[in-house]
Wavefront OBJ file of the C-alpha trace (Angstrom):
o trace
v -20.177 34.310 -73.171
v -21.685 31.837 -75.614
v -18.752 29.541 -75.292
v -19.010 29.485 -71.388
v -22.832 28.629 -71.593
v -22.156 25.832 -74.121
v -19.367 24.414 -71.799
v -21.971 24.246 -69.068
v -25.098 23.196 -71.035
v -23.475 20.544 -73.153
v -22.172 18.439 -70.208
v -25.189 18.793 -68.160
v -27.327 17.757 -71.166
v -25.158 14.766 -71.923
v -25.070 13.662 -68.336
v -28.979 13.774 -68.208
v -29.377 11.885 -71.572
v -26.653 9.229 -71.235
v -27.487 8.243 -67.657
v -29.344 4.986 -67.415
v -29.505 1.798 -65.343
v -27.391 -1.230 -66.352
v -28.576 -4.622 -65.250
v -26.713 -7.892 -65.180
v -28.034 -11.437 -64.611
v -26.950 -13.471 -61.663
v -25.695 -16.728 -62.888
v -24.246 -20.023 -61.450
v -20.792 -21.297 -62.607
v -18.696 -24.339 -61.797
v -21.649 -26.587 -61.624
v -20.733 -30.029 -60.258
v -22.714 -33.198 -59.816
v -21.430 -35.628 -57.331
v -22.740 -38.219 -54.737
v -23.895 -36.866 -51.547
v -20.578 -37.778 -49.865
v -18.740 -35.799 -52.427
v -17.316 -38.724 -54.456
v -17.811 -38.605 -58.261
v -21.333 -39.414 -59.518
v -21.553 -42.697 -61.287
v -24.521 -41.776 -63.219
v -26.808 -44.298 -61.752
v -29.766 -43.858 -59.197
v -30.432 -47.669 -58.949
v -28.089 -47.897 -55.757
v -30.535 -45.560 -53.816
v -28.259 -42.569 -53.515
v -29.170 -39.092 -54.560
v -26.913 -36.453 -55.948
v -25.310 -33.350 -54.540
v -25.318 -30.135 -56.885
v -22.674 -27.661 -56.068
v -22.181 -24.209 -57.830
v -20.843 -20.685 -57.267
v -23.071 -17.624 -57.738
v -21.630 -14.488 -59.084
v -23.886 -12.258 -56.898
v -26.500 -12.494 -54.076
v -30.012 -13.195 -55.338
v -33.583 -13.100 -53.832
v -34.567 -16.413 -55.516
v -32.850 -19.522 -56.891
v -34.768 -22.123 -58.700
v -32.928 -25.088 -60.040
v -34.834 -27.027 -62.816
v -33.627 -30.439 -63.793
v -34.696 -31.296 -67.332
v -34.883 -34.449 -69.428
v -32.296 -34.139 -72.357
v -34.732 -36.034 -74.741
v -37.725 -33.666 -74.688
v -36.525 -30.873 -72.487
v -39.349 -31.442 -69.964
v -38.809 -30.533 -66.275
v -38.282 -33.637 -64.172
v -37.541 -31.936 -60.881
v -37.564 -28.321 -59.524
v -35.644 -27.255 -56.562
v -36.529 -23.821 -54.885
v -33.419 -22.925 -53.024
v -34.753 -19.428 -52.017
v -32.620 -16.377 -51.355
v -28.865 -17.117 -51.538
v -25.667 -15.104 -50.894
v -22.894 -14.675 -53.385
v -20.246 -17.645 -53.362
v -20.235 -21.471 -53.103
v -23.298 -23.437 -52.518
v -24.179 -27.161 -52.301
l 1 2 3 4 5 6 7 8 9 10 11 12 13 14 15 16 17 18 19 20 21 22 23 24 25 26 27 28 29 30 31 32 33 34 35 36 37 38 39 40 41 42 43 44 45 46 47 48 49 50 51 52 53 54 55 56 57 58 59 60 61 62 63 64 65 66 67 68 69 70 71 72 73 74 75 76 77 78 79 80 81 82 83 84 85 86 87 88 89 90 91
């Protein structure tokens, strides 16, 4: 009788104690910087062209904020609020 109660109580107890939520961050991979026409970026803005940022998200997200920082002092130069995005490729 005691063994049958233990075989019931122990698994129930362990399932209650060991259940918890697991969270993971959504991240961007394969970040690419190119000219707006898709050609390789030459590193210069003096010709008046901008850049195109492309990336792949590993999951859907409710908010994407891209911060472009100065490498010398880590200050934010520009911030792009891309809003809610689905999993997959974006540009």
